[in-house]
C-alpha positions as CSV (number, residue, x, y, z in Angstrom):
1,M,98.5,129.5,122.2
2,Q,94.9,127.8,121.4
3,I,96.6,126.0,118.7
4,E,99.1,124.5,120.9
5,H,97.0,123.4,123.4
6,A,94.0,121.8,121.0
7,L,97.6,120.0,119.6
8,I,98.3,118.8,123.2
9,E,94.7,118.0,124.1
10,H,93.6,116.0,120.5
11,G,97.0,115.6,119.2
12,A,99.1,113.9,121.7
13,P,99.6,110.0,119.7
14,T,100.5,111.4,116.9
15,L,103.1,114.1,118.8
16,A,104.5,111.3,120.4
17,G,105.1,108.7,117.4
18,L,102.3,106.3,118.1
19,K,99.5,107.7,115.3
20,T,99.9,108.9,111.8
21,A,97.5,111.9,112.6
22,N,94.8,113.2,114.3
23,L,91.6,115.6,113.1
24,F,90.5,118.4,115.5
25,P,88.3,121.5,115.5
26,V,90.7,124.9,116.6
27,K,88.4,127.6,117.5
28,T,90.8,130.9,116.8
29,E,88.9,133.6,117.7
30,G,91.2,136.3,118.4
31,E,93.4,134.2,117.3
32,D,96.2,134.9,114.3
33,A,95.6,131.1,112.6
34,I,97.8,131.5,110.0
35,R,100.6,133.1,112.3
36,S,100.3,130.8,114.8
37,L,100.2,127.4,112.4
38,R,103.4,128.8,111.1
39,R,105.3,129.1,114.4
40,V,103.8,125.7,115.3
41,N,104.9,124.0,112.2
42,R,108.8,125.6,112.9
43,I,108.6,123.4,115.8
44,L,107.1,120.4,114.3
45,N,109.0,119.6,110.7
46,G,112.1,119.5,112.7
47,K,110.4,116.4,114.3
48,G,108.8,115.1,111.2
49,M,105.3,116.6,111.5
50,R,103.5,118.9,109.9
51,A,99.7,121.0,110.8
52,I,97.6,121.9,108.4
53,P,94.1,123.2,107.9
54,L,91.7,121.2,106.3
55,K,89.0,123.3,106.3
56,R,87.9,127.2,107.8
57,E,84.8,127.2,109.4
58,K,83.6,130.4,110.9
59,D,84.9,130.3,114.3
60,G,87.7,128.3,113.7
61,I,89.7,125.6,111.4
62,L,90.0,121.6,110.8
63,L,93.1,121.2,111.5
64,Y,94.9,118.3,110.4
65,L,98.6,117.2,112.5
66,F,99.7,114.5,110.2
67,R,103.4,112.6,110.5
68,P,103.9,112.4,105.8
69,E,106.7,109.6,106.5
70,R,103.8,107.4,108.1
71,L,101.5,109.2,105.4
72,Q,102.8,107.9,102.9
73,K,103.3,104.5,103.8
74,D,99.8,104.2,105.2
75,L,98.5,105.4,101.8
76,R,100.4,102.7,99.9
77,Q,99.0,100.1,101.8
78,P,97.6,97.8,98.7
79,E,93.9,97.8,100.4
80,A,94.4,101.6,101.3
81,A,95.3,102.5,97.5
82,C,92.2,100.9,95.8
83,I,90.0,102.4,98.4
84,L,91.2,105.5,97.6
85,K,91.1,104.8,93.9
86,E,87.8,104.0,94.3
87,M,86.7,107.0,95.8
88,G,88.3,109.1,93.1
89,Y,91.4,109.8,94.3
90,P,94.5,110.5,92.1
91,G,97.1,107.5,93.1
92,S,98.6,107.1,96.5
93,R,101.0,110.4,96.4
94,M,100.4,111.8,100.0
95,D,100.4,115.8,98.6
96,Q,97.7,115.0,95.9
97,C,95.1,112.8,98.1
98,I,95.8,115.6,100.8
99,L,94.3,118.3,98.1
100,C,91.8,116.1,96.9
101,L,90.4,115.4,100.4
102,I,90.4,119.0,101.1
103,R,88.5,119.1,98.0
104,H,86.4,116.5,99.6
105,L,85.3,118.4,102.8
106,K,85.3,121.2,100.6
107,E,82.5,120.2,98.3
108,D,80.5,117.0,99.7
109,D,77.9,117.3,101.9
110,S,78.3,114.5,103.9
111,F,82.2,113.9,105.8
112,P,84.5,111.3,103.2
113,H,85.1,107.9,105.2
114,E,87.9,107.4,103.6
115,I,89.1,109.7,105.8
116,G,89.9,106.8,108.3
117,L,92.9,106.1,105.6
118,F,94.5,109.8,106.3
119,L,94.4,109.3,110.1
120,G,96.0,105.3,110.9
121,Y,93.2,103.7,110.6
122,P,93.1,99.8,109.7
123,P,91.9,100.1,105.6
124,S,89.9,96.5,106.1
125,D,88.1,98.9,109.3
126,V,87.6,101.7,106.8
127,K,86.2,99.6,104.0
128,S,83.7,97.9,106.2
129,F,82.7,101.5,107.6
130,M,81.8,102.8,104.1
131,A,79.9,99.3,103.3
132,S,78.0,99.9,107.2
133,S,78.9,102.1,109.5
134,R,76.9,100.1,111.8
135,E,76.9,96.4,111.5
136,G,79.7,94.4,112.2
137,V,81.2,96.7,114.8
138,K,82.7,95.1,117.4
139,C,84.2,97.6,119.3
140,T,84.7,101.6,119.3
141,G,87.0,104.1,120.3
142,C,89.1,106.7,118.5
143,W,87.0,104.5,115.3
144,K,85.1,101.6,114.9
145,A,86.7,98.3,114.3
146,Y,85.2,95.5,112.6
147,S,88.0,93.2,112.5
148,N,91.1,92.8,115.6
149,Q,89.4,93.4,118.2
150,E,91.7,93.0,120.8
151,E,94.5,94.7,119.0
152,A,92.2,98.1,118.5
153,E,91.3,98.2,121.8
154,R,95.1,97.5,123.1
155,T,95.6,100.6,120.9
156,F,92.7,102.7,121.8
157,E,93.9,102.2,125.5
158,K,97.8,103.5,124.6
159,Y,96.0,106.8,122.7
160,R,94.1,107.4,125.9
161,K,96.7,106.9,128.2
162,C,98.6,109.1,126.0
163,T,96.7,111.7,125.9
164,C,96.3,111.5,129.7
165,V,100.1,111.7,130.2
166,Y,100.5,115.3,127.9
167,R,97.8,116.8,129.3
168,R,99.6,116.5,132.8
169,K,103.0,117.6,131.1
170,M,101.0,120.2,129.7
171,K,99.5,121.7,132.6
172,S,103.1,120.7,134.8
173,G,104.8,123.4,131.9
174,R,106.0,121.6,129.5
175,S,106.1,122.6,125.9
176,L,104.8,121.6,122.4
177,E,108.7,121.7,121.6
178,S,109.5,119.0,124.3
179,L,106.3,116.4,123.9
180,A,106.5,116.8,119.9
181,V,108.7,113.7,119.3
182,N,111.2,113.2,116.1
183,T,110.2,109.5,115.4
184,D,113.3,110.1,112.8
185,R,116.5,110.1,115.5
186,Q,117.7,107.3,114.2
187,K,117.7,108.1,111.2
188,N,119.1,111.7,111.8
189,S,121.8,110.2,113.4
190,G,123.0,107.5,111.3
191,L,122.2,104.8,113.6
């Protein structure tokens, strides 16, 4: 149940189909994390999402909730693919990139800044952050925006409102299954 609560609390924009991915720590004390993740993924897979642990920590996991189709598209953007190549990623195949990211999280002392590409952040902002995390920042929300301030602020507000709505719905008894939006409905229904 802790994983489901964390997914709604920290992953609402991805659950709603507004965002490519979210990344957040989940305490798993007293919970069989593997069994919980399998149960959750049975729900999410049918809605075009996955949840995987990117890193294990002593009292929990770093959970990555993502929409594979969107992530693949994001990673294939020319600027994103260039950044990944510079950082030693093996091309832009999503599965290989995720495995490389997991390795970076495990082996590197610092947090890999290219992770923003895996969260749907604009590649130009990820590149600017990697060059200098402090210089040129126009606004801060889910990420530091260096380019399109107005668009970033609208996006931050949309994510904030979505999270508030999902919290209310969760408190009123709505299930993860009812809150996870299948953005592939048109494809699946033949429309």
